[in-house]
C-alpha positions in Angstrom: -15.2 49.7 29.9 -12.2 47.6 29.4 -12.0 44.5 27.5 -11.7 41.1 29.2 -8.4 39.4 28.7 -8.8 36.4 26.6 -7.8 33.4 28.2 -5.2 31.3 26.1 -5.9 27.8 24.9 -4.7 25.3 27.5 -2.8 22.1 26.2 -5.1 19.2 27.2 -2.7 16.4 25.6 0.9 17.4 25.3 2.0 14.3 24.0 -0.3 13.6 21.1 0.3 12.8 17.4 -1.7 13.8 14.4 -1.9 11.5 11.3 -3.0 12.5 7.8 -4.1 9.0 6.4 -3.7 8.4 2.6 -4.1 5.0 0.6 -0.2 4.5 -0.3 1.4 6.7 2.5 0.6 8.3 6.1 1.9 11.3 7.4 2.6 11.7 11.1 3.5 14.7 13.5 4.6 14.5 16.7 5.7 17.4 19.5 8.7 19.4 17.9 10.5 18.7 21.3 9.5 14.8 20.9 12.1 14.0 17.8 14.4 15.8 15.6 12.3 15.3 13.0 8.7 15.8 14.1 7.4 14.7 10.7 7.5 11.6 9.1 5.8 9.7 6.4 5.3 5.8 6.5 4.0 3.7 3.5 0.9 1.4 4.0 2.8 -1.7 4.3 2.0 -3.5 7.5 5.4 -3.6 8.5 5.7 0.2 7.9 2.5 0.6 10.2 4.3 -1.6 13.0 7.3 0.7 12.8 4.9 3.9 12.9 3.7 2.6 16.2 7.1 1.8 17.7 8.4 5.4 16.8 5.3 6.7 18.2 6.1 5.0 21.4 9.5 6.2 21.3 8.7 9.8 21.1 6.6 9.2 24.2 3.0 9.6 22.5 0.1 8.2 24.2 -2.6 10.0 22.1 -3.1 9.8 18.2 -5.6 11.6 16.3 -6.4 11.0 12.7 -9.1 11.6 10.0 -11.8 9.1 8.9 -10.5 8.8 5.5 -12.6 6.1 3.5 -11.6 2.8 4.8 -7.8 3.7 4.8 -7.8 4.4 8.5 -9.1 0.7 9.6 -5.5 -1.0 9.3 -3.9 2.0 10.9 -6.2 2.2 13.8 -5.9 -1.5 14.6 -2.4 -1.6 14.6 -2.2 1.5 16.8 -4.7 0.4 19.1 -2.9 -3.0 19.3 0.3 -1.4 20.3 -1.5 0.3 23.4 -1.9 3.9 21.9 -5.2 6.0 22.6 -6.7 6.6 18.9 -9.1 9.2 18.3 -10.9 8.6 15.1 -12.1 12.5 14.1 -14.5 13.6 11.4 -12.7 15.1 8.6 -15.2 18.4 8.8 -13.5 19.2 12.3 -9.8 19.0 11.1 -10.7 21.4 8.0 -8.0 23.6 7.1 -8.1 27.5 6.1 -8.3 27.3 2.4 -4.9 27.9 0.4 -2.9 26.2 2.8 -3.4 22.4 2.1 -0.6 19.8 2.0 -0.2 16.3 3.6 2.7 17.7 6.2 0.5 20.8 7.2 -2.7 18.5 7.4 -0.8 16.1 10.0 0.7 18.9 12.0 -3.0 20.8 12.1 -4.7 17.6 13.2 -1.9 17.4 16.2 -2.3 20.9 17.0 -6.0 20.9 17.3 -5.7 17.7 19.4 -3.4 19.2 22.0 -5.9 21.6 22.7 -8.5 19.5 23.2 -10.6 20.6 20.2 -11.0 17.4 18.4 -13.6 14.5 19.5 -13.1 10.9 18.9 -15.9 9.1 16.9 -17.9 6.3 18.6 -16.4 2.7 17.8 -17.6 -0.3 19.5 -15.3 -2.9 21.0 -13.7 -5.3 18.8 -15.9 -8.1 19.5 -19.0 -5.9 18.5 -16.8 -4.9 15.5 -16.6 -8.4 14.4 -20.3 -8.8 14.6 -20.7 -5.6 12.7 -18.6 -6.6 9.7 -20.7 -9.9 9.1 -23.9 -8.3 9.5 -22.8 -5.3 7.0 -21.8 -8.2 4.6 -25.1 -9.8 4.9 -26.8 -6.9 4.2 -24.8 -5.8 1.1 -25.5 -9.6 -0.1 -28.8 -9.2 0.4 -28.9 -5.9 -1.6 -27.2 -7.8 -4.4 -29.7 -10.3 -4.3 -32.3 -8.0 -4.9 -30.6 -6.6 -8.0 -30.5 -10.0 -9.3 -34.5 -10.3 -9.0 -34.6 -7.1 -10.9 -32.2 -8.6 -13.6 -34.8 -11.6 -13.8 -37.8 -9.5 -14.3 -36.1 -7.4 -16.6 -35.4 -10.7 -18.9 -38.6 -11.7 -18.5 -40.1 -8.4 -19.5 -37.9 -8.7 -22.7 -39.4 -12.1 -23.6 -43.0 -10.8 -22.5 -43.2 -13.4 -20.1 -45.8 -11.7 -18.0 -45.2 -14.0 -14.7 -44.9 -11.4 -12.1 -48.2 -9.9 -12.8 -49.8 -13.2 -11.8 -47.7 -14.0 -9.0 -47.4 -11.6 -6.0 -44.0 -12.9 -5.3 -42.0 -13.9 -8.1 -39.2 -15.7 -6.2 -41.7 -17.8 -4.1 -42.2 -21.2 -4.2 -44.3 -21.3 -7.4 -42.3 -18.7 -9.5 -38.7 -20.4 -8.5 -40.4 -24.0 -9.8 -41.6 -22.2 -13.3 -38.2 -20.3 -13.8 -36.1 -23.4 -13.1 -38.3 -25.3 -15.6 -37.7 -22.7 -18.1 -33.9 -22.6 -17.9 -34.1 -26.4 -17.8 -36.0 -26.1 -21.3 -39.5 -26.2 -20.9 -41.7 -23.9 -22.9 -45.3 -25.1 -22.8 -47.3 -22.6 -20.8 -49.8 -25.4 -19.4 -47.1 -27.6 -18.5 -45.4 -24.7 -16.5 -48.6 -23.9 -14.8 -49.0 -27.6 -13.1 -45.9 -26.2 -10.8 -48.4 -23.8 -9.5 -48.9 -24.1 -5.9 -52.0 -24.6 -4.3 -52.1 -21.4 -2.1 -51.5 -19.3 -5.4 -54.9 -17.2 -6.0 -54.0 -17.1 -9.7 -55.9 -20.0 -11.7 -53.6 -22.1 -14.0 -55.3 -20.8 -17.1 -54.0 -17.2 -16.3 -50.4 -18.6 -15.2 -50.2 -20.3 -18.9 -51.3 -17.3 -20.7 -48.6 -15.1 -18.6 -46.2 -17.6 -19.8 -46.5 -17.1 -23.7 -43.5 -15.3 -24.6 -40.8 -14.8 -27.2 -38.2 -17.3 -26.2 -35.1 -15.4 -27.7 -31.9 -16.9 -27.1 -29.9 -13.7 -25.7 -32.7 -13.2 -23.3 -32.9 -16.8 -22.0 -29.1 -16.5 -21.4 -29.5 -13.4 -19.4 -32.3 -15.3 -17.4 -30.1 -18.3 -16.8 -27.2 -16.3 -15.3 -29.3 -13.9 -13.3 -30.9 -17.2 -11.5 -27.3 -18.7 -11.2 -26.2 -15.6 -9.7 -29.2 -15.7 -7.3 -28.6 -19.2 -6.1 -24.9 -18.3 -5.5 -25.8 -15.2 -3.5 -28.6 -17.4 -1.5 -25.5 -19.5 -0.5 -23.6 -16.7 0.6 -26.3 -15.1 2.5 -26.6 -18.5 4.6 -22.9 -18.6 5.1 -22.7 -14.8 6.4 -26.1 -16.0 8.7 -24.1 -18.7 10.1 -21.1 -16.4 11.0 -23.5 -13.8 12.6 -24.9 -16.5 14.6 -21.4 -17.9 15.7 -20.3 -14.5 16.9 -23.7 -13.9 18.7 -23.2 -17.1 20.6 -19.8 -16.0 21.7 -20.8 -12.7 22.6 -23.5 -14.3 24.9 -21.0 -16.6 26.5 -19.1 -13.6 27.3 -21.7 -12.0 29.4 -22.7 -13.1 32.9 -24.7 -16.0 33.5 -28.3 -15.6 32.3 -30.7 -15.2 35.1 -33.6 -17.4 35.6 -36.2 -15.3 33.8 -34.0 -14.6 30.8 -34.7 -17.2 28.0 -32.1 -19.7 27.2 -30.6 -19.0 23.6 -30.2 -21.4 21.0 -27.4 -21.5 18.0 -30.0 -20.9 15.7 -32.7 -18.9 17.8 -31.5 -15.1 16.6 -34.2 -13.4 19.0 -32.8 -15.2 22.2 -29.1 -15.0 21.1 -29.7 -11.0 20.7 -31.5 -11.2 24.0 -28.4 -13.0 25.8 -26.0 -10.5 24.0 -28.1 -7.1 24.7 -29.7 -8.4 28.1 -33.2 -7.0 27.1 -35.4 -7.9 24.4 -35.3 -5.0 21.9 -37.9 -6.9 19.7 -40.7 -6.3 22.4 -40.8 -2.7 21.5 -43.5 -2.3 18.6 -42.2 -1.9 15.3 -38.8 -3.0 15.9 -37.9 -6.6 14.5 -35.2 -9.2 14.6 -33.4 -7.2 11.9 -33.5 -4.0 13.4 -32.4 -5.4 17.0 -29.5 -7.3 14.9 -28.7 -3.8 13.5 -28.5 -2.1 16.9 -26.6 -4.9 18.3 -24.0 -4.8 15.7 -23.8 -0.9 15.2 -24.0 -0.1 19.0 -23.4 -3.4 21.3 -25.0 -3.6 24.9 -22.5 -0.7 26.1 -24.0 3.0 25.9 -21.5 4.4 28.4 -20.0 6.4 25.8 -23.4 8.2 25.7 -24.2 10.2 28.8 -27.5 10.8 28.0 -30.4 10.2 25.9 -29.7 13.4 23.8 -26.2 12.6 22.9 -27.4 8.9 21.8 -30.3 10.4 19.5 -27.8 13.1 18.2 -25.4 10.5 17.3 -28.2 8.4 15.3 -29.0 11.4 13.7 -32.5 11.7 15.3 -32.1 14.8 17.2 -33.7 18.2 15.8 -31.3 20.5 13.8 -29.0 23.0 15.9 -28.4 25.4 13.1 -29.2 28.8 14.6 -27.8 32.1 14.3 -29.1 35.4 16.0 -31.8 33.6 17.7 -33.0 32.4 14.3 -32.9 28.9 12.7 -30.5 29.0 9.2 -32.5 28.1 6.2 -31.3 25.2 4.2 -31.0 21.5 5.6 -27.9 20.6 7.5 -24.8 18.4 6.4 -26.2 14.8 5.8 -24.6 12.0 7.9 -25.6 8.5 7.4 -26.2 6.0 10.3 -27.0 2.6 9.8 -28.5 2.3 13.3 -30.4 5.6 12.8 -31.8 4.5 9.5 -33.0 1.0 10.7 -34.9 2.8 13.3 -36.4 5.1 10.7 -37.3 2.1 8.7 -39.0 0.4 12.1 -40.9 3.8 12.6 -42.5 3.9 8.8 -44.2 0.9 10.2 -46.0 2.5 12.9 -48.8 3.7 10.9 -51.1 0.9 11.6 -49.6 -0.6 14.6 -52.4 -0.8 17.6 -50.1 -0.1 20.3 -49.0 3.0 22.4 -46.2 4.0 19.9 -48.6 3.4 17.0 -51.2 5.9 18.6 -48.4 8.2 19.1 -47.2 8.3 15.5 -50.8 8.4 14.2 -51.1 11.8 16.3 -47.8 13.0 14.7 -49.0 12.1 11.1 -52.3 14.5 11.9 -49.7 17.7 12.5 -46.5 16.9 10.8 -45.5 15.6 7.4 -44.5 11.9 6.9 -40.8 12.3 7.1 -40.8 14.7 10.3 -43.3 12.1 11.8 -41.2 9.0 10.9 -37.9 10.9 12.4 -39.9 11.7 15.6 -41.1 8.4 16.0 -37.6 6.9 15.6 -36.5 9.3 18.3 -39.0 8.0 20.5 -37.6 4.2 19.8 -34.1 5.2 20.5 -35.0 6.8 23.7 -36.8 3.5 24.6 -33.5 1.6 23.6 -31.3 3.9 25.6 -33.4 3.2 28.5 -33.7 -0.3 28.3 -29.9 -0.9 27.9 -28.6 1.3 30.4 -31.1 0.3 32.8 -31.5 -3.3 31.9 -35.5 -3.0 32.0 -37.5 -4.8 29.6 -40.3 -3.2 27.5 -43.9 -2.6 29.2 -46.7 -1.7 26.6 -48.6 1.1 27.9 -51.5 0.4 25.4 -53.6 2.8 23.3 -56.2 3.5 26.3 -53.1 5.0 28.3 -52.4 7.2 25.1 -56.1 8.2 25.0 -56.0 9.2 28.5 -52.9 11.1 28.2 -54.2 12.9 25.4 -57.3 14.1 26.8 -55.2 15.2 29.9 -52.9 17.5 27.3 -56.4 18.7 25.9 -57.8 19.8 29.0 -54.6 21.8 30.2 -54.4 23.4 26.9 -58.0 24.6 27.4 -57.5 25.4 30.9 -54.5 27.5 29.9 -56.7 29.4 27.1 -59.4 30.0 29.8 -56.9 31.9 32.1 -55.5 33.9 29.2 -59.4 35.3 28.9 -60.2 35.4 32.5 -62.9 32.6 32.0 -63.6 29.5 34.2 -63.6 26.0 32.3 -66.2 23.8 33.9 -67.6 20.4 33.0 -71.0 19.5 31.7 -71.8 18.0 35.1 -70.5 21.1 36.8 -72.6 23.5 34.6 -75.8 21.5 35.3 
């Protein structure tokens, strides 16, 4: 039998360009017929980026592909997008060259060639308005992580002084803890006096608190405690500022949407759930285990428009919640796939990890998974279930309706019956209920 003639690659983007992004210099390749010098380099300054955009437009380029290199691609993307060019931000793994042939000029030419044949897919990037919200939310999350480190520094200074305050208080930075810490920084050392600052809701008695506050008040440790507490206050102020920016952007986004319907609750500038409802069009916090922080992450990382994802499977794959596809010869390959971090997917995993004690349909599903899967796989499966619910709500505009644990038990019983009936047919038996047998 004669072999089939291989079909040549078809050019999909004849007027495309490829950019190898760097910190100080960017290399750009256009079709050889578009310019006498098809490869040029531009510095990272803004005027050079604007000159790059003008040169690409003069070469009749309408599509540009570039690698997602650190954060160096951000200004290049924004300048080219503002100039009206269609920019594809592609994964560096998709543009990997053959080893031994590596240079900036070859890289930009290789990216252009792959893009011309339609072999590269652009990464998902939400609209600019959502990108603004995403920047503020990520900045706020980073500040919260920095504040957590400050609490660790405070605990370290107390431990070095053998002050066991965190052993008698469940929350060191609560009302009682902060009052005692600020009194210590102000110069008070008497444990009995400090114990009087105890809030009446604290379970520990004043004598236990006074005993825990007897330490060796060394000057260097007190200095570390003072600086850590000041840094904690400074970060608290910055978190408040970031929260105000988040609320302002949410208010702007909610005004950009259509007028709310009569059954949609009116949002208030300081009402974060209401503002998220106004932006997304649905209440994601109605889904069990999904709180305001998770809904805020979804809104800032994705936004209300999921048209980029044609099916729930595409959406879950982007969230890194889909099953692996490392298959060769009909068998799954050993080893874990390449790790990819997705903030929205990670937020859904954290939400799914709280479903163990949730008395809802999702909680019952999660507990059933824990009986047959390890914890990590069960959490991923529940996060996948949450992602499909979010996709359905955002694409259809429908609110979540709780099905209840009774419905889960009914479905579980029906599945078990179907399984038993299949086994009975396999052994040429007839399955009968107790009433029928009697």
